[in-house]
N, C-alpha and C positions, 0 to 999 in steps of 0.2 A: 939718749934717745935710741942709740943702736942697741944698748943692753935691754931696754924695755921691749924693743921690737923682737929681739932674739928670744927673750923670755916668753913672749906671746907665741912664737912659733913652737917653742919647746912644749908649751901647754897643749897646743893643738895636736902635736905629734903624740904626746902621751894619751890624749883623749882618743885618738884614732887607734892606738895600740890597745887601749882598754876595750874599745868597742869590738875589736877583732877577737879579743879573748872572751869577753862576756856577752857580746852582742849589744845591739842598740836597745835602749829602754822602750818598751812597748807602751803605747797610750793606754790609759785606764779604760777598761770596758764600761759601756754605759750601764747605769744602774737599772736594775730590774724594776718594772712597774707592776701594778696590780693586774693590769691586763695581761702581761706576760705570765704572771703566776697563774692566773685563771686559765689561760690557754694550756699551760703545762699540765695543770691538774685535769683539764678536760681530756687531753691525750692519754694521761695515765689511767683515767677512768675507762676510756674506750679500750685500752690494752687489757685491763683487768676483766672487762666484760668478755672480750674475746677468749681469754684464758678460761674463764668460768664456763663459757659455752662449750669449749673443747672438753673440759673435764666432765661436764654433764653428758656429753655424747659417749665418753668412755664408761661412765657409770651406768648408763642405760645399756650399753653392750654387755658389761659384766653382770648386771642384774638379770638380763635375759639369759645369759649363759648359765648363771647359778640355778635358775628355775629348771633347767633341763639336766643338770648334773645330779648324780647320786652322791650320798655322803661318802667322804673319803679324803685322802690326802690332796687330791687334785682340787676338790671343791674348797678345801681349807686354804689352799694356795691362792685360788681365785678370790676368795673372801678377803684375804690379807691385802691383795692388790687393790681391791675395791675400797677397803678401809683407808689405805694410804691415799688414794685419789680423793676420797671424801674429805679426809683431813686437809689435804692441799686446797680443796675447794673452799672449805671453811676459812682457811687462812686468807685466800684471795677475797672472799666476801667481806672479811673484817677490814682488809686494806681498802676495799672499795667504799665501805661505809665511812672510814676515816677520811678518805679523799673527798667524798661528797660533803662531809661536815666542814672540812677546810674550805672547799669551794663555795659553800653557802656563806661562810663568814667573809670570804673575799668579795662575794657578790654584794653582801650587805655594806661593806666598806666602800665599794665602788659606787653603789647607789647613793650613799651619804655624800660622797665627794661630788657626784654629778648634781645632786640636789643643792649643795652649797654653791656650786658654780652658777647654777641657774638662778639661785636667790641673789647672788652678787650681781649678775647681769640685770636682773629685774630691778634691784635697788638703784643701780647706775642709770638705767633707763628712766626710772621715776624721778631721779634727781635732775636729769636733763629736761624732762617734761616740766618739772616744777619751775626751773629757770626760764624755760620758754614761755610758760603761762604768765609768769610775773612780768616778763618783758612785754608781752602782748597786752596785758591789762594796763600797763603804764601808758599805752597808746590810746586807750579808750577813756573818754570822759563820761562819767555816769550821768551828770546833769544834762549833757548834750543828748544822751540817749533818751532821757525822760522828756526833754523838749521835743525830740523827734517823735516820740510816741504821742505826745499831746497834739502835735501838728497833724499826724496821721489820723487821729481820732476826729479832729475838726474837719479834715478833708472828707472823711467817710460820712460824717453827718451832712455836710453840704451836698455830697453826691446823692445821698438818700433823699434830701429835699428836692433836688433836681428831678430825680426819678418820680417822686410823688407828684410834682407839678406836671410832668409830661403825661402821667397816667390819669390825670384828673379829667373827668367827662365834662363836656360842654353843657351850658345851662339849657334846660328844656322846661316846658310847662309842667308844673307839678300836677300830678293826678292823685286824687284822693283814693286811698285804698278802699275805703267804705263804699265809694261809688262803683269801683271795679267789682267788689264782691256782690253788690246788689245787681249789677248788670249781668254777672256770670250766673247768679241764681235765676234771673229772668230768662236767660238763654236756656237754662236747663228746663224751665217750665214750658216755654214756648219758643223753640229755636227759630220759627218763621218770622219772629219779630225782628231779628237781627241778621239772619242768614238769608241770602238770596235764594229764591226757589228756582226750579228747573226752567219754568217758563220765563222768569225774569232774566236768567242767565242767557237764554236763547234769544231774547229780544235784543234789538240794537237801538242805539240812540238815534234821534231824529236827524242829527247832523250827518249821519252816515248815509242817509237817503238823498242828500243834496247832490246835484250834478257836480262834476269835476270842475267845470268852468263857471264863470259868473253869469252867463246868458241864461235867460228863462226859456223854458219850453213853451211852444204855442198851446193855447187852450184847445181842448178837444171836447167834443160832445160825448159825454159819457153815456147818454141814452142810445147813441147810434152804434156803440161798440157791442159786439156780441158777447153774451155771457160765456164765461169760461166753464167748460164742462169738467166736472171732477174726473181725475184719472182713476181708472178702474184698476184694481189689483190684478196682476197677471196670474 
């Protein structure tokens, strides 16, 4: 046991000495994802755009300068400088096109991955919904539902009968429509036969002339009363 314990200590000492010489083992870096690659290419494209814009500014300056220069060695020197800048610009534009194509391919792969993830989520949700529907249908008896529908139909018919009974009009004397049409035609020919005239409407019944009490008034001699004089119009 002592030897095993001593051997373990020796191995620890050797490990510590090896770590001092070569350093501790570093953990493996995380694997790059498509999103990381896309971000890197995005930065590269922005850097190339900046360089191309800078070269365009220099080319503009040189071309304006060449317009004002006369033929000679100085103009040739400026032309060579402008040609070098133009060549460099073409190189950056080619790199930018390559970067854009790579980024487009990465975008397509990322889109395919996201679509597959969404499809898998949709399929999983549909499976859960299918299980839930089956469980719910087991709790429903179709025959009981049909019986319930029949009972509801009967109740609605009974309610309609009650409403019809309540809305039925009471019995009245039947009037012949032919008689009504004949009466209406007679009224059109001579309305005075059925409608009260102005004098009749103004006249009152005899019972309205009776005294308020049951005592009779004493008889008077009508001959002794003076005749009423008609009122003259003012």
